[in-house]
N, C-alpha and C positions, 0 to 999 in steps of 0.2 A: 680786770679780767678780760681775757682775749675773746673777741667776738668776730668770727670770720665774716659776718655780714658787713661790719664796719670796714674791714680790710677790702672786701669786694667793692663796696661803694667808692672807697678812695681810689682803688686801682682803676675802676671804670671812669671816674671823674678825671683823673690825671691823664688817662689814655686819650680821652676826648679833648681835653685842654691842649694836648700836644699833637692833635690831629692824626692820631695813629688808629689803625684798624686792628681788630683782634687777630686777623691773619698775620699782620706784620709782627705783632708781639709774639705770637706763637712761633713764627719762623726764627726770631732772635733767641727764643728760649729753647728751641728744639723740641717743642711739644705741639700737639694738635690744637686747632682753634677751639675745640670743645673744652679742653683743659683750661684755656684762658677764660672762656665763657663761664665755666663752673667756678673759677676763682672769683670772678666779678659778681656772681650770684651768691657767693658765700657758701657754696656747696662743697668746696674744697679749699685748702690753703696752699699758697705757693711754697715750694720747697726752699730751703735756705739759699741756694745759689740764685734762684729766681727772685727771691726777696731782695737779695743784694743787687741784682741787675736792675730791678724796678727802682730801688732807692737811688742808685747812681744815675740811671737814665732820666729820672724825673727830678733829680736834685732835692730829694726829701730824705728824712731819716727813716730807718726801718721801724723805729718806735712809732712814728706817725702812721706808717702803713699798717702796723699791727693794732692801731687804736689805743696805744699806751699813753699817747700825748696828743694834744690838738695842735701842737706847734710843729709845722712841717720842716723847720730849719734843721739841717744836719748838724751834728755836733762837731 
């Protein structure tokens, strides 16, 4: 079952591991910093194009970001 809090924790963790700031991510996605913050807090979910961008940018699978698997390896 999808839990936006898991997605948020993974997005935040990956962002920090890659040395990025929320403002940087927001600029790449064309959204405000508040939108990125809300996604990382699990208060909102990334839209499909953003989910794809996160997966490619961080080299992980969308399933991992969504909490459907604990294996970050893209298929």
